[in-house]
N, C-alpha and C positions, 0 to 999 in steps of 0.2 A: 868651658871647653866642651866641644861637641865631637863625639867619636862615633863613626859609622862602623859597626861591627860586621856588617855584611856588605862588603865592597869587593867585587870580583875582578879578576883579570885573566884573559887568555893570552899569554905572551905569544908573539908570532912564531918564535922558535919552537915552542911547545906544540903548536898546531902543525908546524912543518914536520916535526919528528913523528907526530901521530900519523900523518899522511905517509911518511916513509916506512913506518912500521907495518901499516895495513893490518893492525891487530884486531882485538876483540871489538873495539869501538872505533868507528870511523866517522869523519865529517862528510856528510852528504853534500852534493851540489844543491844550491838554493831551490826550494820548492817552486815549480813553475807557476803555481796559482797564487801563493802568498808572498813569494820572494824570501821567505824565512829560511834560515839554515838550521839543520838539526844534526845531532849526533845519533848514529844508528848502531845498535848493539847486534852483532852477528849471532851471538849465542841466544839472546832473547828474541831475535827476529822482530825488533821494533825500535822506534825512536825513543831515546831516554832523556833527552834534554834539548833545549833550544841553544843554539850557538849565538854568540855576539862578538863582534870585532870592535865594538865601541869600547872606549876606555884604554885602548892600547897606547894612544898618544898621551903621555904623562903630563906634558905641558897643558894640553887641553883639559885633562882631568883636574889639574890644579886650578885652572880657571873656573871650572864648574864648582869645585869645592869652595873657592873664595866667594863666588857668586851666591852660593846657597848657605854659607856660614858653617861649613864642615871643616873642622880643624884637622882631624886625623882619619885616614882610611885604614882599616884592618884588612890587608890584602890576602885573599885566598883564591885558589883555583877551584872553580865550580866543577860539577860533574861533567865529564869523567875525569877522575883523578888517576894517579899512577896505580892505584889499587886495581884498576880494571885490566891491567896488562900483566904479562908473565915474564919471568926470567930477566935477562939482560935488558930487554926492552923496557920493562917496568922501572928498572934502576935508572936507565938513561932518561926516561920520561920525568922521573922524580928530580933528578939532578938538574935537568934543563929548567923545569918549573921553578925549583928553589933558587937556582942561580939568578934567574930573571927577576923574581920577587926581591931577592936580596939586593940586587943592583939598584932597584928603584928605592928601596929603603935607605941604602947607604948614600945615595945621591940627595935624598930629601928626608933626613932622619927625624925632622920635627913634624913631618906630614904623613908618614906611612909607617905602619907596623906590619911585618910580614909573618905569615904562618906557612909551615912547610907541608908538603904532601909526601907520603911514604909509599915505597913499593912493597905493600903488605903481603904479596905472594911469598916473600921470604922475611921471616922475623929477623934474622941476622942482618940482611941487607937493610931492613928498616932501622935497626939499631945503629948501623954504620952511618946511614943517611941522617938519622936524628942527631948523632954526635957532630957530624959535619955541619948540619944546619944551625946548630946552636953555637959551636965553637968557632967555625970559620965564617959562616954567613950571617950570624947575628939574628936569626929568626926567633920568634917569641912564642910559638905555640904550634900545635898540630891541627891542620885543617883536615879533619876526619869526615866520614860520611855515615849515614844512618845504617849502612851495612858496608862491609868491605868485600867487594866482588861477590856479593850474594851470601856472605857469611856474617853471622850475628856478632855483635861487639862484645859479648860476655864470654867468648871462647877463651879457655885457659891458655891456648897457644899465644894469645895476644898479651898475656900478663907481663912478659918481659918488657914489652914496649911501654905499658902503663907504669911499670916499676921505674923505668928510665925517665919518663915524663914526671913522675912523682918526685924523683930525686932532684930534678931541676925545677920543680914546682911550676911546670908549664901548663897552661890551659889547653883544653881540647874543644875545638869548635865543630859541632856536628851539623852537617848540612845534608838534606835529603838527596837521594840519588835513585837509580832504578830500584823500585821497591822489591822486598823479598817476595811479595805477592804479585810479581809482574805478570804472571800467567793470567791473573784475574783482572788486573787494571790496565794492562797495555793493549787494549783494543786500539787505542790511538794515543798519541802523546798528550792531547788535551786533558782527558780525565786523569791521566797519570800525574800531570803537573798540578791539577786542581785538588784531588783528594788522595791519590796514591802516595805522593811524597809525604803528606801530613800523616797518613796512617803509618808509614814506615818510620818516621821520626818518633812517633808514639811507641811503636814496638821497640825501637832502639833504647828509649828511656826506660821502658819496662824491663828489658833484658839487663840493663846496667844496674837497676835496682834489685831485681830478684836474683841476679847472678852475683850480688854482693860486690860488684866492682866499685860502686860509690863508697861502700864501707871500707873496702880493703885499701883504697887509694884516696884518703881524705885530702891529700895535698893537691889534688887536681881539681881545678874549677872547670865544670862542664857547661858549655854554652850551646844552646840548641837553636837553630835557625827557625824563622817563620813561626814564632810564638810557641814553639815546642809541640807542634802537632795538634792533636784534638783534645788533649787532656783537660784544658781549662774549660772547654765547652761542655764537658760531661762531668764537671766537678761534683755537682750534687749527686749524680748517680754513683760516682765513685765513692763519695762519702757514705751514701746509704749502704752500698755493698760491703765496704770495708768495716763499717761499724759492727762491733761485736765479734770480729773475726781476726783481730790483731794477733792474739795468742796462737791461733791456728796457723796463720801465715808465717809468723816468726818461727814456730816450731818446724814447719815443713821446709822452709828455705834458709833457716839459720840467720834471719834478720834480727838486728838489734832494736828496730823501731818499726812503727807503722809505715807501710809503703807510702802513704800520702805525705808523711813528713819527709821521707826521702825524695819524693818527686819535687817537693818544694825547694830542694837544695840545688836543682838545676837553675842556671840563668837562661833566659830566653830573649831572642831579639824580636823587634817589632815589625820586621819587614813585610810589606805587601798587605797590611791590614788597616782598616779604618778604626776610628775611635770606638765605635760600638763593639768591635771585636776586642780591642785592647782593654775595655772595661772588664770583660770576663777574665782576661789574662791577669790584670792587676788584682782582681778579687781573689784569684787562686794563688798566684806566685808572689804578689806584693811588689811595690815599686823598688824594693831593695834587690830584686832578682830580675829586673828588666833592663835591657840595653837597646839603644837605637840600632836598627838595621834598616837598610833601604833597598837592597838588591841592585844597587848601581853596579855596572852601567847598562843593565837591561832596561828596555822600555823606550817610549818616545822622547824626543828632544835630547837625544844622545844620553839617555838615562836620567835626565833631570826631573822628569815628571814623577817618577817613583820616589825620589828624594823629597820633593815638595809634598807629596801625599803622606809620606811617613812623618815629616815634621808637623804637618797639619793635624794628623791623627793624634799625636802627643799633645798638641795644643788643645785638642777637643776633649781631653781627659779632665781639663780644668783642675790640674794638680796644684798643690802649694809649691812655692819656689824651691824648697829643699828636695821634694820628691821629683820634680821636673828635672832639676840639675842632676840627680842620680841617674835617671833614665837616659838623658842626653849625653852624659859623659862620665859622671862620677863613678858609677858602678864599673864601667869598662876600664877606667883608669886604674881602679883597684885590682881588677883581674889581670891587667897587663903590667902593673907595677910601674906606672908612669905618672909624672907630675904635670904641672901646668906647662903649656908650650912656651 
């Protein structure tokens, strides 16, 4: 069984509501030079993500999945999520997104698993939407971001949400968004997407470890997009720096273990990276903590090129059969609590 943990969708009704709201983030007209569409953040005064309308035709998506050998898509809303909006607008954005993803999953329950977005401007509204998403919509996890509207993930205000997720033993999928360091990285959308997002994912993981969120909520499996930022590439430097300082860090932050061991508790997906990159990731996290991600439906050939690249990268690791099966679907199936299709 092959499960793609990073498979996005922008439902048409979600984009229509975004336009109607005219809120903090808007969809621009296509760029006259590239033809690309972008989301523009009024507060940050920059573009924060590329938009794609591919993947909205679910029958066509299923054809691509069958062609490429993908059994299941884990559906999430890419940035911007409902967290970027305020008040009733945020609540409505979340409901529209979650209703749309649920409808897809209910129509094709063997092919899609859906994650919900939350209106995190209000913890109570988020709890209400979480309950609705689980009990009425049948969604299986929280599609979170590396920060929620510019706020870090270890804030105690968010703990009631984590407590509810832990109660239901739901996973959290962390995808990058407009970085906390947007002032430095948002010269243009391109450097933001290349390294700004990776930096922000690494910051999110660090805050979750040092803020003891991982320790306080062990029932939650945390999955981080795009190989978990940059940590795997600086693994030896991290090992060198942490060596001999475990007691210092544990005393200062109240941690029960070396942060390096905590970082290895995250799952990471493989999206958008070749075999050479994934070798670093495998060396640090291990095959037991990797899941297939492709970033479908972004990219050429209606999103198929990135899927092909992701599958090729895993082939390039020259894994034994058991480890390859874990990365392609076994680990994800365990996280999601699903069996063979």
